[in-house]
N, CA, C and O atoms as a GROMACS GRO file, in nm:
protein
  304
    1MET      N    1   3.121  -1.483   1.913
    1MET     CA    2   3.180  -1.420   1.974
    1MET      C    3   3.310  -1.334   2.028
    1MET      O    4   3.303  -1.219   2.070
    2ALA      N    5   3.430  -1.412   2.018
    2ALA     CA    6   3.542  -1.364   2.039
    2ALA      C    7   3.571  -1.264   1.956
    2ALA      O    8   3.587  -1.145   1.982
    3THR      N    9   3.578  -1.340   1.815
    3THR     CA   10   3.528  -1.254   1.638
    3THR      C   11   3.475  -1.064   1.712
    3THR      O   12   3.525  -0.953   1.694
    4GLU      N   13   3.387  -1.100   1.774
    4GLU     CA   14   3.292  -0.946   1.802
    4GLU      C   15   3.426  -0.920   1.882
    4GLU      O   16   3.537  -0.887   1.842
    5LYS      N   17   3.386  -0.943   1.989
    5LYS     CA   18   3.506  -0.859   2.091
    5LYS      C   19   3.632  -0.831   2.074
    5LYS      O   20   3.704  -0.765   2.149
    6LYS      N   21   3.674  -0.910   1.922
    6LYS     CA   22   3.835  -0.817   1.897
    6LYS      C   23   3.781  -0.739   1.785
    6LYS      O   24   3.849  -0.639   1.761
    7LYS      N   25   3.656  -0.760   1.693
    7LYS     CA   26   3.588  -0.664   1.661
    7LYS      C   27   3.599  -0.496   1.768
    7LYS      O   28   3.673  -0.405   1.732
    8ALA      N   29   3.542  -0.489   1.851
    8ALA     CA   30   3.485  -0.417   1.916
    8ALA      C   31   3.600  -0.372   2.011
    8ALA      O   32   3.591  -0.270   2.079
    9GLU      N   33   3.730  -0.471   2.013
    9GLU     CA   34   3.890  -0.394   2.050
    9GLU      C   35   3.934  -0.240   1.920
    9GLU      O   36   3.939  -0.117   1.930
   10GLU      N   37   3.958  -0.336   1.814
   10GLU     CA   38   3.970  -0.242   1.764
   10GLU      C   39   3.951  -0.164   1.711
   10GLU      O   40   4.019  -0.075   1.660
   11LEU      N   41   3.820  -0.196   1.718
   11LEU     CA   42   3.743  -0.038   1.720
   11LEU      C   43   3.765   0.064   1.780
   11LEU      O   44   3.754   0.178   1.734
   12GLN      N   45   3.818   0.018   1.941
   12GLN     CA   46   3.841   0.148   2.002
   12GLN      C   47   3.958   0.190   2.031
   12GLN      O   48   3.987   0.304   2.069
   13LYS      N   49   4.050   0.074   2.009
   13LYS     CA   50   4.167   0.179   1.960
   13LYS      C   51   4.177   0.233   1.838
   13LYS      O   52   4.280   0.296   1.814
   14ARG      N   53   4.082   0.222   1.739
   14ARG     CA   54   4.100   0.339   1.649
   14ARG      C   55   4.034   0.458   1.612
   14ARG      O   56   4.041   0.534   1.516
   15ILE      N   57   3.930   0.450   1.774
   15ILE     CA   58   3.886   0.591   1.754
   15ILE      C   59   3.980   0.646   1.836
   15ILE      O   60   4.006   0.763   1.810
   16ALA      N   61   4.063   0.577   1.968
   16ALA     CA   62   4.114   0.653   2.100
   16ALA      C   63   4.277   0.730   1.961
   16ALA      O   64   4.304   0.848   1.981
   17LYS      N   65   4.333   0.682   1.884
   17LYS     CA   66   4.412   0.689   1.830
   17LYS      C   67   4.356   0.834   1.755
   17LYS      O   68   4.393   0.935   1.815
   18THR      N   69   4.266   0.860   1.626
   18THR     CA   70   4.203   0.951   1.542
   18THR      C   71   4.178   1.013   1.721
   18THR      O   72   4.133   1.124   1.694
   19LYS      N   73   4.180   1.009   1.836
   19LYS     CA   74   4.140   1.080   1.868
   19LYS      C   75   4.295   1.225   1.972
   19LYS      O   76   4.336   1.329   2.023
   20ALA      N   77   4.303   1.072   1.920
   20ALA     CA   78   4.486   1.136   2.023
   20ALA      C   79   4.494   1.230   1.852
   20ALA      O   80   4.462   1.345   1.882
   21GLU      N   81   4.523   1.225   1.695
   21GLU     CA   82   4.564   1.233   1.628
   21GLU      C   83   4.490   1.392   1.612
   21GLU      O   84   4.554   1.496   1.604
   22ALA      N   85   4.354   1.382   1.609
   22ALA     CA   86   4.255   1.528   1.613
   22ALA      C   87   4.290   1.601   1.763
   22ALA      O   88   4.179   1.640   1.797
   23ARG      N   89   4.382   1.638   1.868
   23ARG     CA   90   4.353   1.640   2.012
   23ARG      C   91   4.515   1.753   1.932
   23ARG      O   92   4.529   1.875   1.931
   24GLU      N   93   4.639   1.605   1.859
   24GLU     CA   94   4.676   1.690   1.833
   24GLU      C   95   4.716   1.766   1.811
   24GLU      O   96   4.794   1.839   1.872
   25ARG      N   97   4.638   1.770   1.647
   25ARG     CA   98   4.640   1.920   1.532
   25ARG      C   99   4.572   2.052   1.604
   25ARG      O  100   4.653   2.144   1.609
   26VAL      N  101   4.478   2.076   1.647
   26VAL     CA  102   4.370   2.096   1.743
   26VAL      C  103   4.545   2.203   1.838
   26VAL      O  104   4.552   2.326   1.849
   27VAL      N  105   4.663   2.092   1.890
   27VAL     CA  106   4.718   2.182   1.945
   27VAL      C  107   4.807   2.278   1.833
   27VAL      O  108   4.792   2.393   1.794
   28LYS      N  109   4.889   2.190   1.807
   28LYS     CA  110   4.961   2.278   1.671
   28LYS      C  111   4.907   2.404   1.622
   28LYS      O  112   4.961   2.514   1.625
   29ARG      N  113   4.719   2.351   1.549
   29ARG     CA  114   4.739   2.509   1.509
   29ARG      C  115   4.658   2.600   1.582
   29ARG      O  116   4.596   2.690   1.525
   30GLY      N  117   4.654   2.577   1.743
   30GLY     CA  118   4.598   2.658   1.866
   30GLY      C  119   4.436   2.727   1.801
   30GLY      O  120   4.383   2.832   1.837
   31LEU      N  121   4.388   2.632   1.701
   31LEU     CA  122   4.220   2.697   1.700
   31LEU      C  123   4.170   2.601   1.762
   31LEU      O  124   4.182   2.483   1.796
   32MET      N  125   4.088   2.722   1.766
   32MET     CA  126   3.889   2.560   1.856
   32MET      C  127   3.819   2.660   1.789
   32MET      O  128   3.856   2.770   1.748
   33HIS      N  129   3.657   2.576   1.781
   33HIS     CA  130   3.652   2.636   1.744
   33HIS      C  131   3.460   2.613   1.852
   33HIS      O  132   3.462   2.514   1.924
   34PHE      N  133   3.369   2.666   1.855
   34PHE     CA  134   3.348   2.647   1.964
   34PHE      C  135   3.176   2.781   1.913
   34PHE      O  136   3.192   2.886   1.851
   35ARG      N  137   3.019   2.722   1.971
   35ARG     CA  138   2.938   2.758   1.871
   35ARG      C  139   2.847   2.834   2.039
   35ARG      O  140   2.838   2.786   2.151
   36ALA      N  141   2.814   2.920   2.000
   36ALA     CA  142   2.703   3.006   2.076
   36ALA      C  143   2.618   3.014   2.034
   36ALA      O  144   2.620   2.972   1.919
   37ASP      N  145   2.501   3.062   2.074
   37ASP     CA  146   2.380   3.077   2.051
   37ASP      C  147   2.387   3.261   2.080
   37ASP      O  148   2.459   3.318   2.162
   38GLU      N  149   2.313   3.310   2.009
   38GLU     CA  150   2.352   3.436   1.889
   38GLU      C  151   2.286   3.586   2.038
   38GLU      O  152   2.252   3.682   1.969
   39GLU      N  153   2.269   3.613   2.153
   39GLU     CA  154   2.182   3.641   2.277
   39GLU      C  155   2.376   3.624   2.261
   39GLU      O  156   2.446   3.725   2.263
   40MET      N  157   2.418   3.527   2.252
   40MET     CA  158   2.579   3.535   2.406
   40MET      C  159   2.645   3.635   2.228
   40MET      O  160   2.699   3.743   2.255
   41MET      N  161   2.642   3.612   2.116
   41MET     CA  162   2.756   3.605   2.017
   41MET      C  163   2.648   3.811   2.012
   41MET      O  164   2.692   3.901   1.940
   42GLU      N  165   2.562   3.825   2.072
   42GLU     CA  166   2.501   3.976   2.094
   42GLU      C  167   2.602   4.035   2.209
   42GLU      O  168   2.683   4.125   2.185
   43GLN      N  169   2.590   3.988   2.306
   43GLN     CA  170   2.672   4.009   2.452
   43GLN      C  171   2.797   4.023   2.412
   43GLN      O  172   2.811   4.143   2.390
   44LEU      N  173   2.864   3.985   2.396
   44LEU     CA  174   3.024   3.935   2.308
   44LEU      C  175   3.060   4.043   2.260
   44LEU      O  176   3.160   4.108   2.293
   45MET      N  177   2.961   4.074   2.159
   45MET     CA  178   3.030   4.207   2.089
   45MET      C  179   3.039   4.325   2.165
   45MET      O  180   3.122   4.411   2.193
   46ALA      N  181   2.932   4.300   2.187
   46ALA     CA  182   2.893   4.500   2.244
   46ALA      C  183   2.980   4.481   2.348
   46ALA      O  184   3.051   4.581   2.354
   47VAL      N  185   3.034   4.333   2.506
   47VAL     CA  186   3.142   4.371   2.557
   47VAL      C  187   3.264   4.408   2.535
   47VAL      O  188   3.330   4.468   2.619
   48ALA      N  189   3.328   4.363   2.368
   48ALA     CA  190   3.428   4.373   2.302
   48ALA      C  191   3.351   4.598   2.284
   48ALA      O  192   3.376   4.678   2.375
   49ALA      N  193   3.301   4.624   2.204
   49ALA     CA  194   3.318   4.715   2.149
   49ALA      C  195   3.302   4.803   2.269
   49ALA      O  196   3.376   4.897   2.240
   50TYR      N  197   3.263   4.822   2.355
   50TYR     CA  198   3.295   4.868   2.463
   50TYR      C  199   3.407   4.886   2.544
   50TYR      O  200   3.416   4.984   2.617
   51ARG      N  201   3.526   4.765   2.536
   51ARG     CA  202   3.657   4.781   2.605
   51ARG      C  203   3.742   4.811   2.481
   51ARG      O  204   3.863   4.790   2.474
   52LYS      N  205   3.649   4.873   2.366
   52LYS     CA  206   3.781   4.847   2.224
   52LYS      C  207   3.871   4.728   2.166
   52LYS      O  208   3.990   4.737   2.133
   53LEU      N  209   3.782   4.604   2.158
   53LEU     CA  210   3.908   4.504   2.203
   53LEU      C  211   3.853   4.442   2.034
   53LEU      O  212   3.741   4.472   1.994
   54PRO      N  213   3.934   4.370   1.959
   54PRO     CA  214   3.855   4.206   1.926
   54PRO      C  215   3.781   4.165   2.003
   54PRO      O  216   3.781   4.187   2.124
   55VAL      N  217   3.658   4.057   1.897
   55VAL     CA  218   3.636   3.966   2.076
   55VAL      C  219   3.715   3.837   2.039
   55VAL      O  220   3.782   3.801   2.136
   56SER      N  221   3.728   3.761   1.936
   56SER     CA  222   3.821   3.707   1.977
   56SER      C  223   4.015   3.716   2.061
   56SER      O  224   4.076   3.614   2.093
   57SER      N  225   4.070   3.854   2.076
   57SER     CA  226   4.146   3.824   2.170
   57SER      C  227   4.049   3.857   2.291
   57SER      O  228   4.015   3.747   2.335
   58MET      N  229   3.964   3.997   2.394
   58MET     CA  230   3.897   3.919   2.492
   58MET      C  231   3.885   3.753   2.506
   58MET      O  232   3.955   3.669   2.562
   59VAL      N  233   3.820   3.751   2.464
   59VAL     CA  234   3.759   3.622   2.497
   59VAL      C  235   3.889   3.535   2.518
   59VAL      O  236   3.921   3.506   2.633
   60ARG      N  237   3.969   3.489   2.404
   60ARG     CA  238   4.155   3.455   2.406
   60ARG      C  239   4.152   3.454   2.536
   60ARG      O  240   4.153   3.348   2.598
   61SER      N  241   4.148   3.627   2.619
   61SER     CA  242   4.288   3.697   2.780
   61SER      C  243   4.140   3.606   2.869
   61SER      O  244   4.125   3.560   2.983
   62TRP      N  245   4.068   3.613   2.767
   62TRP     CA  246   3.890   3.477   2.932
   62TRP      C  247   3.943   3.400   2.981
   62TRP      O  248   3.977   3.367   3.094
   63VAL      N  249   3.954   3.344   2.810
   63VAL     CA  250   3.978   3.166   2.830
   63VAL      C  251   4.179   3.190   2.976
   63VAL      O  252   4.203   3.134   3.083
   64ALA      N  253   4.243   3.267   2.914
   64ALA     CA  254   4.350   3.215   2.991
   64ALA      C  255   4.359   3.239   3.147
   64ALA      O  256   4.421   3.170   3.228
   65GLU      N  257   4.304   3.320   3.165
   65GLU     CA  258   4.211   3.367   3.333
   65GLU      C  259   4.234   3.315   3.390
   65GLU      O  260   4.321   3.294   3.476
   66GLN      N  261   4.084   3.250   3.317
   66GLN     CA  262   4.015   3.115   3.322
   66GLN      C  263   4.096   2.997   3.401
   66GLN      O  264   4.106   2.958   3.518
   67LEU      N  265   4.157   2.956   3.248
   67LEU     CA  266   4.294   2.868   3.307
   67LEU      C  267   4.382   2.784   3.395
   67LEU      O  268   4.410   2.667   3.419
   68ARG      N  269   4.427   2.972   3.448
   68ARG     CA  270   4.580   2.992   3.510
   68ARG      C  271   4.383   2.981   3.673
   68ARG      O  272   4.381   2.876   3.736
   69LYS      N  273   4.320   3.035   3.691
   69LYS     CA  274   4.280   2.965   3.791
   69LYS      C  275   4.236   2.820   3.826
   69LYS      O  276   4.275   2.764   3.928
   70GLU      N  277   4.159   2.764   3.740
   70GLU     CA  278   4.152   2.597   3.710
   70GLU      C  279   4.268   2.492   3.740
   70GLU      O  280   4.268   2.379   3.787
   71LEU      N  281   4.408   2.612   3.675
   71LEU     CA  282   4.522   2.506   3.688
   71LEU      C  283   4.514   2.538   3.841
   71LEU      O  284   4.443   2.497   3.933
   72ALA      N  285   4.561   2.580   3.835
   72ALA     CA  286   4.613   2.605   4.039
   72ALA      C  287   4.466   2.576   4.130
   72ALA      O  288   4.495   2.580   4.249
   73LYS      N  289   4.406   2.566   4.122
   73LYS     CA  290   4.271   2.442   4.170
   73LYS      C  291   4.365   2.373   4.162
   73LYS      O  292   4.453   2.395   4.245
   74ILE      N  293   4.387   2.260   4.058
   74ILE     CA  294   4.499   2.171   4.068
   74ILE      C  295   4.621   2.160   4.185
   74ILE      O  296   4.645   2.103   4.291
   75ASP      N  297   4.656   2.213   4.130
   75ASP     CA  298   4.759   2.266   4.209
   75ASP      C  299   4.775   2.230   4.376
   75ASP      O  300   4.852   2.162   4.444
   76LYS      N  301   4.691   2.290   4.394
   76LYS     CA  302   4.727   2.258   4.544
   76LYS      C  303   4.738   2.109   4.608
   76LYS      O  304   4.767   2.094   4.727
   0.00000   0.00000   0.00000
């Protein structure tokens, strides 16, 4: 039983290390992917076209705006 517990603890350490390394790579690259259904993609493209903006720039500005709002809530 002790060996099973030790194996589980070791596995959890390896998982935590892998997650930390993956997070570091994402942060350094500044690249994140997400999935959106077809309808959302069409809507994003339509709004971006209307605003005459690249979709990625528009979404990035939306994320930055929402992030500022969320961080302001945390800082209170």
